[in-house]
N, C-alpha and C positions, 0 to 999 in steps of 0.2 A: 227662979229663971235659969237657965241654962246657959252655958257660955259655949260658944262655939270653938272646936278645936283648932291648934295652933298649929304650924311645920317649923314655927320659929324654936328657939335655942332658951327663950325662957318659957317658965310654966308649963305646966299641962304634962299627959303623957307621950314618949315615944313608941310607935308602934313599925315604923319603916325599918327600922335595922333588922330587925328579924325575916323581914321579907326579900330583903335585898340581898342578905346573905344567902337565903335557898336560892335566888335566883343567881347568885353568883354562882354556886357549887351546882346548880343543874348546866351552867353553860361549858362551867369546866370538864363535867362527866359528856356533852357532847362534844364538844373538841377532841377530847380525848379517843371516843369513838371513831370520831372522824379521820382520827391521825392514824387509828390502828386501820380504817379500811384504805387509806391513801395509800399505807405502806405496802398491805398487801394486792389492792390493786390501784396502781398509779393513775389509771385514769376514770376511777371511778366516778371523780366530779363530775364529768359529763353527764353522766349519767342518774344524776340525784335529783329527788323530787326538787320542785319551785315551791311547793306550798309553803315552805316555813321562811322564805326568799323573794316574798312578793314584795317586801319592802325596801330589798336591796337596790343596789344603784344598776340602770339600764346597763353600763357600759361592761359589766361583770357577765351578764347575758349574752350581748356579741362576741366575747372572749372565748368564752364556750363554744358560741357555733363555729366558730373561726378553727379553733382548735380540735374540733369534731372534723370537719373538713379534712383539715390536715391530717388528723391519723387516717380518715378512710384513703385519702391520697398514699400516704405510706404504705397502707396494709395494701391495696391495690399492686405500690411495688413491688411488696416482696411477694405477692402471689405469683406475680409475671416472672422475677428472676428465680422461686424454685421453679416453676413448670419450665423456664428455660436450661435452669440446672439440671431438672429430673430429665428432661428431652435427651441433653447433651449424653448424659448418665448411660442412657437407655442405649443411644446410637454406640457410646463405645464399648458398653456390653455385649451387645449384637455384633459388632465388628471381633470381637476377640472370640466370644463364646461360640457363634454360628457361621465364621469363616469357612467352613470346610462346607456348610449346606448352600452357603451363597455363590461359594465358588461352584460346587455341582450344578447348582440351579442356573449359572451362568454356562457352565459346560453345555448343558442341555440345549440352550438356548444357542447354542452357539452349533453343536451339531444339525439342531433343526432346521439351520440356517444352511448349514452345507448341503442337508440332506434337499433342501426346497431348490436351492440352485442347479444343484446336479439333476432335480427332476425338471426345471427350467431348462436347463440343456439340451436335455434329453429331448423335450417339446418342441425347442428352437431347432431344433436339428432335422425335423421334417419327419412323416411318418415311415418312411424307409429303416431310420434307426430301431424301429418298434418293431418292423415285420421278423416273424418268425425264422429261424433256418431251415431249410429246405433238407428233406431226406436224401442221403446218400443213394446210389443205384442199387439195385441188389446185387449186383456182382462186388460189391464194396464191403461186404458182410464179414469178412473176414482180412480187409484193408490194415496194411502197417506201412505207415508213411515210412520213406529212407530207406526202405525195402522191397517195396512195389515198383519200384522207377526201371529194374535192368534186369536181365536172366542171372547178373553176377551176384554171388552169396555175401558182397559185399556191402556195407552201410555206406549209402549217401544221401547226405541231409542238404545239399546244395539247393539253388534255386530249383533246379528239374526233380528234385525229392520233396519238395514242400505237400505240406499236408492239406487234404480237400476243406472247403469251406461248407460242410456238410454234417448230417448227423447220421452216423452209421446206426443204420437200422440190425436189430437181432434176427436170425434167421426166422422163417416162417412158422415153424412147429418148436420154438425156443421155449424151454419149461424152467421156472426157478431152479436152482442146484438143491439137491438134497441137504438136508440138515447135517452138520458136522457132529460126528465124526464119519456118520454114514456116507457120506458125498465124498470121502476121501476113498473109498472103494467102488462106489456104483457114480456113473456119468449119465445124462440122458444123451443121447446119440446122436439128434439133430443138433446142439449144442455147439459141437465141433463138427470141422470140416475134417472127414476121412469116411473112406470107401470101405466095403466090407473086404474087397482083395487087400488092403493096404493092412488091414487087422488080422488078416489071414498069413499074408506074407511077410509079417516082422519077422527079423531073424535074432536078436538078442534075446538074451535073457530076460530084462526088462518089457521088453516088447512083447515077449510070449507070452507074458501074464495080462491076456487080455480076453476076454469070451463075450462074445454077442449074444442079448437075450432080448428081442423084441427090440424096443425101442430105448434100451440100455446097454450101455458096456460095463462089464462089471471086471475089478481087478479086486477077486475074492482072496481074504487072506485065510480061509479054509480050504483052497482048491492046492491042488498036488504043487502045483506051479507055487507057491508059495514056499512049500520046504526046499526047492531049489536057489532061492535066494537067501533064507535063512543059512543055508549050506554055506552059500558063497560068504554073506557075511561072518559066517564061524570059519571059513578057511580065512580069508584076509587076518582076522584075528588072531589066530594060530601063527600066521607068516611074519607078522609083526612081533608077535612074542606078547602077546596080550592076554591076559587070564580071563575067563570066563566070561567074553565078548564086553569087557569093561574098558570102551574105547574114553570115557572120562576120562579113567584113573590115568590113563596114557598122554593124556594132555590133548585128545582130540575133542574139539567141540563144531567146528563148521568145516563143510565139505564143499568143494565146486566139484560138479557131477558132469564132467564133458560130455556132450552128447548122451543125455540122461535116458533115452527111449520114453519111457512115459512117466518116469518116476517111478515106480514100484521099489527101487534101492533107496531113492529118499524115504519112501512112506513107510518103510521096514525100518530106518535105522530113527527115525520120529520116535518111534518108540522106546529108543536109547537115548533121547534126549539130546540126539545128534541133529544138527540143521544143515541141510544141504541144498543149496542153490543149483538150479541145472540151468544150464546152458547150451544152446545149441542152432545150427541154422537156421535162417528164415525158410521157411515150406511152406509153398502153396496150397497144400494137402498133406491130411497123414501128421503135422506138427507136433513132433514132443514137447513142445516147449506150452503150444495151446491147451493139447489134453494134458499135462501135468498142473498147469494152473487152472483148469477144471474141476481137477482134484482138492483144490484148495491147495498146493504146494507150492514152493518157491521155484522160481522158475523165467527166466527172462532170455531173449533173444541176442547173441552175441557169436562171434568166430573168430578162426586164428587166420583168416587171410589175408592181412598186408597190415593191420591195424593192432594194437596194444589193448588188453580189456579193459574197461573203466573201473578196474578195482586199484589201489595202492599197494605198494611194493609190500611183503608179506603180509598177506591179507588172509590166507587160510592155512588150517592145520592137516589138511589132506585134498589131494586132487586124483580124481577119480575117471579114469577112460574104460570102459566095456564096450569092445565093438564098437567105438565112439564115432567113425571112420574119418579120423586124423589120420595123415602120412607123417607120424613124428620122425620119418629120414629125410623129409623134403627140405629144402630152401637152407642145407648146410649145417640144420638144427637149431634153426631159429625160433620154431616153433616151441622146442623144449627150453630155451632161454628163458622165453614169455612164460612158461611153466614155472621155473626156477625164481624169477622174478614175484610172481604171487606167490611163492610157497613160504611158508615162515620154516626157520631154521629147527632143523629136526622134524619137520614133517614129512609125509609121506607122499610118494608117487605110485599109484595103485595103477598098472596097465595089463586089460586081459585082452588077447587078440592071438588069432592062431600065428600070427608073425613070429610070437615068442616060442614057438614049439613048429618051427620051420623044417623043410626036406629039401624042396630043391634050390636051386644053388642062388637063385635070383632072391628068395626069401630070406636064405641065409645071407646074404650079403647086407640086406637089410636091417637084419636083427643084430648083424656085429655093428653097426655104423650105431645104432641106438644105444645099442651096450656100451661102445667104447667111448660116445659122447657123453654118455650120463657119468661114467666114470672121469671125464674130462673136467665137468663141472663139480666135480667134488660129490656126486652121490653115493651112495653106498648100498649094493645090491643085497638086499636083508633075505631074499628068497624067490624061489620058482619054481612053481607047481603048477604042473599041465600047462595049461594058457595064461596063467598070472604071474606078474613080477610084481615084486613090491622093492622100489628104492627108499632109500632114508636120505634127506637132505643132511648136509654139514651143519653142524653147530659153531666151526670156526671159522673165520673168516682169512685166518693165514693158510689156509689150504688153498685159497685163491692164487695167495699171491706166489705161490710154489709152481703155479702151473699158468700163469697169466700171459704167457709169450703165445702168442698165435702163428701157426707157419701153414702157408696153402701152398699147394703146388696146382698147377692146371693138366688136367691130361683128356683129353676131347673135350678141353672148353667146361669141363665139371670140375668143380671147385671140390678139393678131397683135404680131408683134414689127418693130419697122421695120429696115429693113437699116442693117449697120454697127453696131449697137449689141447689149450680148450678156448674160449673165448677171453679177452680181458675183461677187467672189472670198468663199469661208466667211471667213467671221468667226473668230478665233482661239481663240475659246471653243465656237463650233458646230462646228469641224472634227474629227474623227476619223481617224486615220492609218489604223486597222484598225477597219473598223465590222463588226458581224454582223447580217446581215439588216436594217440599219436603211432608214428610209423611203426613198427615193427623194430627192434635194436638189438646190435649183435653184441652184447655187453651185458654185464651180470649187473643187476640193481639190487639196492636195497643193503650192499655190504656195509653202508657207509650209516647206516639211520641209525637214531637212539633207541630206534623199536625192536632192533636184532637180540632179541630173547628167546632160547630155545623153548619151544612148547612145553616140556618136560619143567620147566623152573617158569612158568605161569602159573598163576590162582587158578586151581581147579573149577569148573563148573557146578553150581551155578554162583558161586563166590565172585568169578571174574565179572560179573556182570555189574559188581558194586565196586569198584577199584578204590586202591588206597592212594596215602597223601603221596608217595613214592610214585605207584604206578601214574598218577595224575600228571605229575610234574615231567612225565617225558613228553606231555606233549602239551606243555605252557598252561596247565589250568591248576585252579587251587579247588580245595576240598567245600570250602564255603561256597564258590561258585557253583560246583557241581548239586554241591547237595541241597542249595536252594530251588536249583532247577526240577530235584528230582521231589522236593516237598509239593512243588506246583502242580506236577503233572500227576502225584498221586492225586490229589483233589480232581484235578481235571477229569482225569479217567472216572471217579466216584459220580462225578456228576453227568459225564457223557451218557453212563452207564444206566444212572436213573432216569436220565432224559428221553433216551431211546427205551430204554428196555418196555415200557408200558404200550407199545406200539409193535415192536416187533417181535419181542419175546424169546425166539431163537434167531436162525441165521438169516429172517428174511423176515417181512413183514406178516405176522398173523391175518389170515382171511378168515371171514366169517363162516362159523362151523368147522374151523380146523381145533383139536386140541390145543393147550397150551403143551409144550415139549416138558420133560422132566430131563435134570440135569444126568450128564454134566455136557449136554447139549449146550453149542454156543450159538447166537445169535449173527456173531461173525467169524468168517474163516480167517479172513486174510487184510491186511490194511495198509494201504500207502501212503507214506510220510511224506508229502511234498517236499518238506522242509524240517528234515530230522535232528538239525542240532549236534546236541550228543549224545542222541536216541532217548530221550526220557520218556518219552510215550512208550517207546519199547519195553523199558525196564519199569513203567508202571501197571502196564497191561501184564507183564509177567508177575509182578509180585502181587497184582492182585488175582491173581491163579486162573487167567483167560487164557484157554487154549488157542490163540491168534497169532500168527506169525507176522511180521511186519518188514515191508520193504521199505529201510530207510534210505530216504534218496538226498543227497548232498548236493543244493544247486551252485552252480561252476559262477555264478553271480554273488555269491557270499562266501563267508570264511569255509576252510576245508576242515571240517571235523570226521571226516569217514575214517581214517585210521583209529581212531580211539573209539569208535562207534564196531569197527570189524573185531578189535582188541577186546572188546568188553563180550564176543561171542554172540553178536549180532548179525545180519547178513543186510548188506547194503550199496550203493552203488554213486557215481556220480553221473550227472546230467544236467543238460541246460535246458530248461524249460520252453526255451523259444523253439526246439527241437522237437519232434516225437519221441515219445519215450518207446523203446524198445520191447514190444510186448504186443500180443494181438488184442482184438475189443474184449471188452466185457470180463475184464480180468479180475479187478477188484470190489469185494462188499463193502469198503467204507475208504472213501480218500479226505487224508486231512491235510490241510494247509495252515501253518502257523506261520503269519507276517510273510507269508510267499509273496503274494501280490504286490507289497509296497516294497520288498526287496527286487522283484523284477523291473518294477516301473522305475524304481530309483536308479536303474543304469541309462546311462546316456545314449549310448549306442545300442539301446535294447530294439532290438529287429522284430518283435511280435507283439500285439495289442493282448488286452486283458479279453478279449473274447476270444483269442485264438485259443489263449490257455484254459480258459472254461470249455471251450469246443474239444480239446484233447481230453480234460476229464471227463467229459461226457462220453467220449470214446471207452476209455479203459474203467469205466463205469459199468458194473453189469446193471442189467433191469433190476428195479425195486433196490438200489442200491444208495447209498447216504454220502453226503458231501457235509465236512464239518471246515468253516472257513473263519479262522480267528485273524485280525485284522484292525486298521486303524479306520475310524468313521468314515472317511472319504473312501478307502476300497472296499469297503463292506457295502455302502449304498451304490458303488459302481457297480457291483458285483450282483447286486440284488435287483440293478434294474435290466442285468443283462438276462437275468431267469427265463423271463417270457420268449425271447428272441431261441432259447434252450430247450423249451419247451419242459421246463421244471415247475415245479407249485412252491411255492415258499411261503413263508410267514414269520416276521418278526415279532418276539415276544421281548418287553422292557422290563426287568426288574429291578430293584434296587439291593444291593449286598454290600455291606459295610461300609456305607455312605458314598458307593461307586455305581455310577448306572451300568449297567451290562443289557446289550442287545442282545438278541437268540432268533435264529429266522428258524423255523423248524417245521416241515410239513412232511406229508405222505399223501401221493395221488396215484391212481392208475391212470394209462392211457390206451387207445387201440391203436394195433399197427397202420392201420388206414387211415385213419382219423388224427389231425393235429391238434382238436381240443380234447379237452379234458374231459372224463367220463367219471361220474361220481364222486366228486371232488372231495368229499370228507365224510360224508354220509356212512356209506358201510364199513369204514374204519371205526370212526368214533362210537357209531352204535354200543359198544361194549363199555364206554366208558361215561357215566355220568359226568355232566357240568363239573361237580364239587370235584371229583376224583381229577377228571382232568386239568383243573385248574391247582389241585393240591400238589401234583406230578408233576407239574412244568412251573411253577413260581419260586418254589424253593432250589430249583437247579441254576443257581448261580454259578459262572465257570470260575472266576478267581477273584482274587484281590489285587487285580492290576486293572488299568485303564484299555486292555482291550477289547474290543469287540467279537463276540461270535456270532455268524451266521451258519447255519445248516441247513442243508438242501435234502432232498430226497428225490433221486432220479424217476421219472416214472416208468412203470412196465408198458413197454408201448406196446402189448399186446391184448393181457386181459383187463378185462373190466371188473 
């Protein structure tokens, strides 16, 4: 009979000890594994299986549930915090690394707002603001304000001499000038106002170099008359003592030709790198200035009637007068004093006149007066041959002090000056270095100027155009300032040429069927720089080897840098742009205005409107000529709004260069003379250029790394379609 197993301590076999030990060992291993898991993942207990814990306390399950909710809340908070921190960091990075882009986008919005406001202002002003200007009468084809007001040769820009509020039409048979340099020797007869009798009766050497040929006037270099001018130039060089006709080595670069005829003397000297400015009185017909400008040579209207010339003292290396019609013995020598004022120390005065070889008593008396007066103002008579006399201005100011006492006696109400004496030196408070049509002064000017430097002591051309530190200090300028200005204009000239070349090619827009001109033909002959500053545009064009001359104009409203421009070997003039420029219509191929409109409108007492200035530009610009305006956004938009009234076709092209927005307004269009509406807007001009080439030529043509705005206009040809 078997006996039941007992768990007691007495009797029987113990089997529970080994199983308990095995269970304890397994629980220990499990605890160690869970401990290692907890160390690796602190929240692992939240995600363990409940299969082995079904017999545990329900309180533990609720605790795990609460901990899981807490964990989720903490995770959500951390995610929100990280998102906010990331957004904040991104905002800071945008504000620091992209501040320039944000600023320029703001500028664009601001400029667009200004443009919209200007357009709204134009619209609110009523339809009269948008009306096109009327054409002037046919009699005004050669109209010159300030000179057409009276029979007097003097300039008058008062209320009675104001310009007309209309557009000057070209003559009926007007033709675009021939390409340079051919146009220097051949011009179209109908482009200027001159009669056949005036051509035949011209008396001076310069005027006789003209021949009528059908509808052309020729100034042929190969004609027999050319040898006469060549011999005349050689004669002057010999009288001065210049070898091989090298005027440059003698310090001569700029020449003021008084009563220049039709510019043949200056045209000849141009081949010798001499720049000759022609001046003459206003003439209603047969104008010396108009024909000289039509040839593409420097010229302007000016006279010695009663006012000083609009040039600074000590401006030119030589003054030339060949049968110029000026009576130098009149007004007690006052006109010779003005010549002395604009002549540089050591400069030359060349005078060719029958009076120098007089035979009768009256002419001998007049010649003796001029001879004695020239000696009294310290001029040295270098030579006299035939009808030509050459004087040299003194280089020593001490000469004036020894002859500064003026003695006059009245004989029959005529003031006579004793030989050996002359006018006094201008007082310090009375002398103005750059007068603007002041009355003629009977005193010697420029003697106190820091620019009193003999022409032989100046840097030779072309190095003269790039002044050194010592030379710039005479004008209160620093090399860094001028150097930066020069670098900017070099880049601007490259951009201008690349922008205009695809359409213009030569000196005027290419027409369908025309062949492209070959070098050295230029697309421009002359440029009017309305705000020349230091002459940087002129210097950049020369450095780029563009055979174009620049009329550098210094506005009276701004700082006067005209002395430095003239001393660099350029030509220029002082002018108030609220007055008409002293020249004939259809004068310039390109008109350039850098910051001019802002300068003029900033004057509190400005007596002219923006429309009046642009109307004057239209008068000066030849048909198919071009305008480039660089100014602030407000001025650019204001000018653009006026192009419709001026019958100009304009286009704005906006490009981004070097993180700056640059606007360019560029166009070309033809007009009929009889119709104010455009004819063939862009079709015939742009058909030579595929769209891809057109954009590739325009878009890279950003003007500079500044905040200026560039606007370019093309004046329409009001004749041809």
